[in-house]
N, C-alpha and C positions, 0 to 999 in steps of 0.2 A: 504494500500500500504506500501512499505517498501524500504529500500536501502540495497544493499549487502555489504559485508565486504570490498570489494575493488571495485574501479571504473571499472576495467577490468571485473570482474565477473558480475557486474551490466549490463554492455553493452552486454556481452555475452548472458545473459538470455533475455534481452529486445529485442535486435536486431535479434539475431540468432534464438531463439527458439520461444518464445511466442508472439513475434511480428509476427512470422511465415513468415518472409520475404524470398522469394525465389529469390535470386539474382544469375543469371547466371554469370554475370560479372558486377561490379560496374563501371559506366561511370561517370567521373568527368567533368562536363561541366564548361565553362568559368565563373568565378565569383561565389561568394556565398559559403555557407557551403555545405558539402556533406549531403546526407540523413542520414547517420550514425551520423554525428555531430548534425543534427537537432533532431533526435530521442533522442540522449543523453540529449540535452538541455530540450526537452519536458519531458523526464522522471524526470529530476531533479526538474522541476517545479511542478510535481504532486507527488513527493515522500512522501509528508506529508499527503496525503489524507487518512482519516481514517473513517471507517463506524461504529465502535463499540469499546468498551474498551477492551484492552488486559486483560487477566485474570491472576491474581497472585494466585498461588496455593501452599500450603504446605500440604504434606501428612504425617501423623503420624501413628505409630503402637505401641500400648501399651497393656500390660497384666494387668488385674485387679483381685483382690482376689475374688474368686467365693464364699467364705464362709462368706464374710463381707457384710451385707446389706448396700446398698447405695454407694458401692465402685465406680460404674460408675459415679454417680452424683458427688462424691468428686473429681474425676479426671477431670471432665469437668467444674467444678465450676470456676477454675481460668480463663478459656476462657470467661465464661459469665461475670465475674466481670470486665474483661478487654475490654468488648464490642466486642469480636471477634466472627464472625459468622462461624458456622460449616455447611458446605454445604452437607456433607455426613457422615454417620456413619454406619459401617457394622461390624458384628462379623464373625469370622472365623467359618465355620462349623466344629463341633467337634463330635466325636463318643459319644454315650450315655453311659457315664461312671459315676458311682456313686462316689461322693467325689472328683470331678474334682477340683484341687486346683486353677487354673487360667483360664481365658478366654481371648483370643486375640481379640482386637478391633482395627479397622482401621477407621481413621478420616481424612476427607478433610477439610482444613481451608482456608478461603478466605484471602489471604495475603501472604507475603514473610517472611521467617524465619528471615531475617535481620531486620524486623520491631521490634523495642525494646519491644513493648507490646506483640507481639507474642512470641518473644524469652523468655520474662519473664514468660509468661503463660506456655510455654513448660517446663521451668525449675521447676516451681511449680508442674506441672503434673508428672514430673520425680520423685519428692520427695514423691509423693503419690502412684503412680502405682508400681506394682511389677517390671515392666520393661517398658521402653519407649524409642523410637528412632524415628528420623526423616528419613523417607524413601526417600522423594524427596521434593524439593522446586524449583519452576520455574515460568517463565512467559509464558503463552500460547497466541500466537497472536489470535486476533479475527478471527472467520471464520463463514461463512454462515451456518445456520442450516435448513433453509427453502428455497424452490426454489424461492420464491418471493424476498428473499434477493439479488438475482442476479441482480435485477433492480438497486441496489445501485452501482454496479460496473461501470456503465456508468459515474458516477461522477469522476472516476479516469482515464477516457480515455485520452490517450496522444494525443496532438494536431496534431501530424504528419499525422493523418488520413485525415485532411482537407487541411492543408497548405503544398503545394508542395515545395520541395527543388529544388535548381537550377540544380541538376543533374538528375531530373526526366524528362523522354522524353516528358511529356506534360507541362513542366514548361512555355514555351513560347507560348502556345496555349490557348488563353483566352476562346474560345468556349468549349474546353475540360474541363478546370478548372471549368467553370460555370456549366457544365453538371455534373461533378463529385460532386461538392458541393451540387447540387440539389438532387442527388441520396443519398448522405450521410445524408442529412437533413431529408429524408423521414423516417429514422429509429430513429431519436432523441427522439421522444415521445413514442417509443415502451415500453410496460410493459408486464410482464408475463401474459399470458392468452389472450392477444390481437392477432389478425391476423397480420402477417408480411405484411407491406405495399407492394403493387404490383408495380413493376417497368416495364414500357413499354420501352423496349430497341429499339434503333434506328437501321436503316439498317446498318450503319457503325459499330456499336457495335456488331451486329449479325455477320457481315462479319468477324470481328476480331476473334470472338468466333469460327466461322466455319473454319478459317485457322488453328487455334490451334487444333481443333477437328480432321481435316483430317490428320495432322501429327501424332497425338497421336494414331489414329486408326491403323496406320502402325505397331506400336510396341506392343500394348496391347496383341494381341494373343500370342506373344512369350516372353513378358517381365513382364506382370502383373500377380499377384498371382491369383489362381483359384477363391478365394472368391471375388476378385474384378471383375473378368470377369462375374461371375454368377450374382452378384448384379447389375452390370452395365446394363445388359440386362433387369433386373427388373425396373431399373430407366428409361430406355427407354420406357418401357411399361406403367409405372405408373406416371411418373413425367415430361414427356415432354422433355426428353433428345433427342435432334436432332441437326444436324449440322446447321440447319437454325432456331433454337430456343434456347434462353437462358432461362432455367427453372427459375421460381420464388421460393424464399425461402419458402413461405407458403406451396406450393404444396409439396416440398421436406420434410419440417418439419412434415407435417401431415402424410406423408408416413412413415417417420422414427419412429414417435411415435407409429405407428401401428406395425412396425417390431421389434424395440428394445427399445422403450421408449426414444430414443434420440430426441432432438429438436434443431432447429437452430433459432437463433435470430440475428437481424441486429446489427451491431456495426459501429460507425462512425469513429473510429480510432484504435490505438493500446492500448490494455489493459496491465496493469502491469502483470508480470508473475504470481504472487500470485492470482490475481483476475481471470485471464484466466484459470488457473488450478483449482481453487476452483469451478468454474462453471461446469467443466467437472465432478465433483463429483455428480452433479445432472443430468448428461447426457445432458448438455446444451453446445452447441458449438456456439461461436460468429463468425459471418461471415460478410465480406464486401459484397457490392452489385455492386459497380462500377467496370468497366473493364479497363484493361491496355490501353495505348495509341496506336492508330491504326498504327502509324509509325513503331513500333517495336512489332509486334504481338507475337513474341517468347521470349520476355524479359519483366520482370516486377521487379521493385526494391522493391516491397511490395506485400502483399497478395491482390489478386483481385478476382472477381467472377469466373474466370477460375480456379485459384488455389483452391478456396474453393469447387466448385461443381465437377470439374473433379478430383481433388486431394483428398479432405477430405470426402465429403458427401456420396459418394458411399459405402465406407466400414463401415460407421456408421449403415448400414442396416444389417451388419453381427453380429450375437449375440456374438461370441467370441471376435471379435475386439472391439465391443462396451463395453464389460466387461473389456477388457484390458485398454482401454482409460479411462473409469471411475475410475479404480483403481489408475491411476496416479493422478487423481483429488482427490480421497479419501486420498491418501498419503500426499497431500499438505495441508489438513485442519489442522490448528493448528501447522503446522511444523515450525521450525526455518527458518530464512532467508537463512542460509547455506544449509539446506535440500531442500528448495524450489529451490535454484539455481541448486542443483544436480538433482532434478526432472526435471528441465527445460532441462538439458542436456540429460536426459533419454528420454524425449519427443522428442527432436531433433533427436536422433539416432533411434527412433522407429516410432512414428506417422508421423514424417516429412520425415525421410530418412531411414526407416527400410527395410531390406530384409528378406526373409524367405526361408527355404528349402521346396521343394515340388517335390516328385517323382524323387529324385536324382538331381534336378536342383535348381538353385537359382532364385527366383522371387522377384519382388518389391511389397511392400505394403505401403510405405511412400508417403504422399501426395506431398512432394517436388519433388519426382521422377515421380509419375503418372500424375502430371500436367506440367511436363517439358520434352519435347521431347529430348533435348540435354542430360540432366543428366540421364534420364531414359535409354537411349542407353549406355551411359558411365558406369552406375552403374553395368551393367552385363558384362562388358568387362574384368573383372579381372579373377583370382587374378593377381595382379601386385605389383608395388612398391609404389603405392599411387600417381600416376601422370597420366596425360591424355595420355601419350605415351604408358605406359605399363599397365595401368588399376589400379583400386582401390585395397586396402587391405581389406580382409574379416576377421572379428573377430566374435566369437560366442557371442550371446546376453547374457551379464552379466551386470545387472544394476549397480552394484557397480563399474564396470570398465567404463561403458558408462558415469556414473555420473561425472567422473573426467577426461575424455578424451577431449583434446582441438580439436577445429574444426574451419575452416575458414567460413566466411560468404559471400565472394565475388567470390569464385571459386568453382568448383566441389569438392565434399568431397574426401579426400584421403583415408578415412576409412569408412566402413559400418559395422554395426552389423547385424548378420544373426541369426534369431530366428528359433528354431525347429518347432514351431507352435504358434498360438496365445494363446492357453491354457498354454503351457509351459512358454511363455513369461510372462503371467499374474502371474503364480505361482512364478516365480523368482522375479518379481517386488514386490509381496506381502511379500515374505520372506525378501527382501531388506528393505522394508518400516518398518518392525518390528524392524530393527536395529536402527531406529531413536530415540527410547527411549521415545516416547510420553507417558505421564502418563494417557492415556485414550484409550479406544477402540471405534471405530465408526461403526455404522450400518446404511445402507441406506434403507429406507422404500419406495419402488416403488409406493405404493398406495397413500401415502400422500406426496410423493416427499420431504421427510424431513430426517434429520440426527439425529440419537439418539446417545448421548454421554454417555459412561459408564466408570467411573474411574477404573483403573486397580487394585485397591485394593478392589473392590466390591465383594460381595459373588458370583455373576454370573460369574465374570471373574475368580475368584479363583477356582471355581468348574468346569471351562471349558465349561460353557454353552454359552459363547459368545467369 
């Protein structure tokens, strides 16, 4: 876990995006803290959670005399004598030329160039090599490399998932709170490879689901993107989507694995943005299982099972959307706090509140829209001036713009970003993530569900093979 450079950016990422709260309007009840205040406090309590050591990395490039025996050994000897570990050594591919005077070598060192021992060894290497320079020195935040590592993220779950704030509609309903705690507890022991615990929903819970279902069905034919409509019918056929039935996560997760390799796992509260995004790199989506309070079926101050299943789960069955979502996760691995914050904003303006062009019309694909009757209707009422009277402002999907665009968390969005297609959105996101300057390249293996890391000074990277 981590903290952002400023408190404002911290709360933007936690509450708005990867807390995935869909607030139509925030209601401040008498007494106590608001939910936003509570999430802020919970976040601060868990900001020091760490699952592994951050990696200190220094990358060197030097040239050695090709005609002097042992020249490579001589250059590396200062590092050995200083007890400095070299994690990677690669030579640049050169044409087969006789009497080549020098060979370029790339070396990765475990540690920072500001370390006196490393700095001293580098200076000695410079005096021996034909040429030597420091390419990069940085700290790489720890990130998961195997899908089983996602199990660790539950340690950093923020407490707001269980303890209700005073402005929650169910705050004064002890029966609802007990039921909610029970459902949340069913997912506490979940680990990768296990079946998601089944929840038997009550008649009242199903009735709340049904009310939202009926309202959303009025808009889907004219407001939802074609990929959503196509896959929604498949979810009805294969996952038990009905107005009188709340599907269970295990059935949906099994179906999504078959369709796109995505899986859904239960979560008991809000994850930090880094952990939530990192999980997406493995095509893992964290989902709540409890439902909103029955007194306000069309309002929820946080993610609930309606938002997760009606808003998110359906499009994970679409290959292009699944690829786009995973790429946001891939971009977050080993990224700086600032870059994670910017990716959180990109997630907000796409996976949560994205629009797209289809056959000359604008359609919705963001979960915050597809799970909310009110904002789904409003989102297509533009173009306007960014208010509920005239309609929203539409902007073309540009990740570098979305990453720094402000947005509210308690009202309808004044601005929406419109993608040409999921493939185009993915390409732009990949191009944007290349600007992060991470000193490595990542590759996801869908068979082992693991991440391969290749430093950017490697032979494969330089030759364009990766």
